[in-house]
VEXDREN-453669 format. One record per atom (N, C-alpha, C): residue in one letter; x, y negated, z negated. Coordinates in steps of 0.05 Angstrom, whole numbers, padded with zeros to 5 digits, always signed. Layout:
BEGIN
AXYZ;...
This chain:
BEGIN
X+00097+00398+00367;X+00094+00408+00340;X+00092+00384+00320;X+00074+00385+00302;X+00071+00363+00282;X+00091+00366+00260;X+00098+00343+00249;X+00116+00342+00226;X+00107+00320+00207;X+00114+00324+00182;X+00107+00305+00160;X+00131+00287+00156;X+00126+00261+00159;X+00148+00242+00156;X+00139+00213+00153;X+00158+00195+00152;X+00151+00167+00149;X+00137+00156+00174;X+00118+00137+00169;X+00102+00125+00191;X+00109+00095+00192;X+00110+00084+00216;X+00117+00056+00218;X+00094+00038+00210;X+00101+00014+00199;X+00081-00007+00194;X+00094-00033+00202;X+00076-00052+00209;X+00087-00078+00218;X+00082-00100+00198;X+00060-00098+00182;X+00055-00118+00161;X+00047-00104+00136;X+00053-00117+00113;X+00046-00106+00087;X+00037-00129+00069;X+00017-00124+00054;X+00007-00144+00034;X+00003-00129+00008;X+00013-00140-00014;X+00010-00127-00040;X-00001-00148-00059;X-00024-00141-00071;X-00037-00159-00090;X-00039-00144-00117;X-00033-00158-00138;X-00035-00146-00165;X-00058-00161-00180;X-00079-00147-00186;X-00102-00158-00200;X-00100-00150-00229;X-00095-00171-00246;X-00092-00165-00274;X-00119-00160-00287;X-00120-00138-00303;X-00144-00132-00318;X-00140-00141-00347;X-00159-00135-00364;X-00157-00143-00392;X-00133-00129-00406;X-00128-00104-00399;X-00106-00090-00412;X-00085-00079-00392;X-00093-00076-00367;X-00076-00064-00347;X-00082-00077-00320;X-00065-00073-00301;X-00070-00084-00275;X-00073-00063-00253;X-00081-00073-00229;X-00085-00056-00207;X-00071-00067-00182;X-00054-00050-00170;X-00041-00058-00145;X-00060-00051-00122;X-00063-00070-00103;X-00078-00065-00079;X-00059-00069-00056;X-00052-00048-00041;X-00032-00049-00020;X-00047-00045+00007;X-00043-00064+00025;X-00054-00062+00052;X-00032-00061+00072;X-00032-00041+00089;X-00012-00038+00110;X-00025-00038+00137;X-00013-00050+00157;X-00023-00051+00184;X+00001-00043+00203;X-00007-00031+00225;X+00014-00024+00244;X+00002-00009+00268;X+00020+00003+00283;X+00012+00020+00305;X+00027+00047+00301;X+00011+00068+00302;X+00022+00095+00298;X+00018+00111+00324;X+00034+00132+00327;X+00030+00150+00350;X+00002+00160+00350;X-00010+00164+00374;X-00038+00170+00375;X-00046+00196+00362;X-00027+00213+00356;X-00033+00238+00342;X-00022+00238+00313;X-00025+00215+00300;X-00017+00213+00272;X-00042+00216+00254;X-00039+00231+00233;X-00062+00236+00215;X-00052+00238+00186;X-00071+00237+00168;X-00065+00241+00140;X-00047+00220+00127;X-00050+00195+00135;X-00034+00174+00123;X-00037+00173+00093;X-00015+00171+00079;X-00016+00168+00050;X+00007+00150+00040;X+00002+00136+00019;X+00022+00119+00006;X+00032+00134-00018;X+00057+00143-00017;X+00069+00159-00038;X+00084+00140-00057;X+00077+00142-00082;X+00090+00126-00103;X+00113+00141-00115;X+00137+00130-00110;X+00161+00142-00122;X+00165+00129-00149;X+00183+00141-00165;X+00189+00129-00191;X+00202+00102-00188;X+00199+00085-00207;X+00211+00059-00207;X+00242+00063-00209;X+00256+00049-00191;X+00285+00050-00191;X+00295+00021-00195;X+00310+00016-00215;X+00321-00011-00220;X+00300-00031-00225;X+00277-00023-00237;X+00256-00042-00243;X+00239-00050-00219;X+00241-00036-00197;X+00225-00041-00173;X+00208-00017-00166;X+00183-00022-00160;X+00165+00000-00152;X+00170+00007-00123;X+00174+00033-00118;X+00180+00042-00091;X+00157+00058-00080;X+00148+00052-00056;X+00126+00066-00042;X+00137+00075-00015;X+00126+00097-00005;X+00132+00108+00021;X+00107+00113+00036;X+00105+00103+00061;X+00082+00109+00079;X+00089+00134+00094;X+00073+00155+00089;X+00079+00181+00101;X+00054+00191+00116;X+00058+00209+00134;X+00036+00221+00149;X+00045+00243+00167;X+00025+00257+00178;X+00031+00279+00197;X+00032+00266+00225;X+00055+00270+00239;X+00059+00259+00265;X+00064+00282+00285;X+00054+00279+00309;X+00059+00300+00328;X+00051+00292+00356;X+00059+00308+00375;X+00054+00303+00404;X+00060+00274+00411;X+00086+00268+00412;X+00095+00240+00418;X+00090+00234+00447;X+00067+00222+00453;X+00059+00216+00481;X+00068+00188+00489;X+00077+00172+00470;X+00084+00145+00476;X+00061+00126+00472;X+00037+00136+00469;X+00014+00119+00464;X+00012+00113+00435;X+00004+00088+00428;X+00001+00079+00401;X-00027+00071+00395;X-00036+00074+00371;X-00062+00065+00362;X-00059+00048+00337;X-00073+00025+00337;X-00071+00008+00313;X-00086+00020+00289;X-00075+00014+00266;X-00088+00024+00241;X-00086+00003+00220;X-00103+00005+00200;X-00101-00011+00175;X-00109+00008+00153;X-00094+00008+00131;X-00101+00024+00108;X-00097+00008+00083;X-00115+00012+00064;X-00113-00001+00038;X-00114+00021+00017;X-00095+00020-00002;X-00095+00038-00024;X-00091+00022-00050;X-00101+00033-00072;X-00098+00019-00097;X-00090+00039-00119;X-00076+00028-00139;X-00068+00045-00161;X-00061+00028-00185;X-00064+00039-00209;X-00058+00025-00234;X-00028+00023-00238;X-00019+00002-00252;X+00009+00000-00259;X+00015-00026-00273;X+00040-00028-00282;X+00050-00052-00295;X+00060-00071-00273;X+00058-00097-00278;X+00065-00117-00258;X+00095-00117-00252;X+00101-00118-00226;X+00128-00122-00216;X+00126-00144-00195;X+00145-00162-00194;X+00144-00185-00176;X+00148-00177-00147;X+00161-00154-00143;X+00166-00144-00116;X+00162-00114-00115;X+00153-00105-00092;X+00149-00076-00087;X+00165-00069-00062;X+00179-00046-00062;X+00193-00037-00038;X+00176-00016-00025;X+00172-00020+00002;X+00156-00001+00017;X+00173+00010+00040;X+00174+00036+00042;X+00190+00049+00063;X+00172+00061+00084;X+00178+00056+00109;X+00164+00067+00132;X+00184+00079+00151;X+00176+00085+00175;X+00193+00097+00195;X+00216+00079+00204;X+00213+00053+00201;X+00233+00034+00210;X+00250+00022+00188;X+00248+00033+00164;X+00265+00024+00142;X+00249+00017+00117;X+00264+00006+00098;X+00253-00002+00072;X+00252-00032+00070;X+00229-00043+00061;X+00224-00071+00060;X+00215-00080+00033;X+00226-00102+00023;X+00218-00114-00003;X+00195-00133+00002;X+00173-00129-00011;X+00149-00144-00007;X+00142-00159-00033;X+00138-00186-00031;X+00130-00202-00054;X+00101-00195-00062;X+00096-00194-00088;X+00069-00187-00098;X+00054-00212-00105;X+00030-00214-00094;X+00012-00237-00101;X-00002-00229-00127;X+00002-00246-00148;X-00009-00240-00174;X-00035-00255-00179;X-00056-00241-00185;X-00082-00253-00192;X-00086-00250-00222;X-00085-00271-00237;X-00086-00269-00267;X-00114-00262-00277;X-00115-00250-00300;X-00140-00243-00313;X-00151-00268-00326;X-00176-00274-00320;X-00190-00297-00332;X-00213-00288-00350;X-00229-00270-00339;X-00252-00259-00354;X-00260-00233-00341;X-00277-00217-00355;X-00286-00192-00343;X-00303-00198-00318;X-00319-00219-00319;X-00336-00226-00296;X-00319-00233-00271;X-00298-00249-00276;X-00280-00257-00254;X-00265-00233-00243;X-00257-00215-00261;X-00244-00190-00252;X-00262-00174-00234;X-00287-00170-00243;X-00307-00155-00227;X-00312-00168-00200;X-00313-00195-00199;X-00317-00210-00174;X-00293-00206-00156;X-00269-00207-00166;X-00245-00203-00150;X-00245-00175-00138;X-00252-00155-00154;X-00253-00127-00145;X-00274-00124-00123;X-00297-00137-00126;X-00317-00135-00105;X-00307-00149-00079;X-00293-00172-00082;X-00283-00185-00058;X-00262-00169-00044;X-00247-00153-00059;X-00227-00135-00047;X-00240-00109-00038;X-00267-00107-00041;X-00282-00083-00033;X-00274-00058-00049;X-00269-00062-00075;X-00262-00041-00093;X-00282-00039-00115;X-00287-00015-00126;X-00304-00012-00149;X-00291-00023-00174;X-00305-00039-00190;X-00293-00048-00216;X-00287-00023-00233;X-00265-00025-00248;X-00257-00003-00265;X-00276+00001-00288;
């Protein structure tokens, strides 16, 4: 039977791309999930103690012992935080945020294209 719950991840990278008025978090997670895992999503919890909290959740089922590698990238708007906490099946981890400063609109658009995201 499938259940909705935290999914394990082995590496996390968080980049904050500063825009002219606001910034964009780009979060990339990699790991191995049970072969019947689906619907991965990064749930943004409210900030607690000045830290942004995220949870990697998904539908997991039929625990066969086989694992499949995955990589997911999600992005969302927000105010800059030096660290982000990400929770998965194996616990909560504090991840340093790589800050990319705003230089110009053209540089912002180039950065977004390099990250394979549409400019805002």
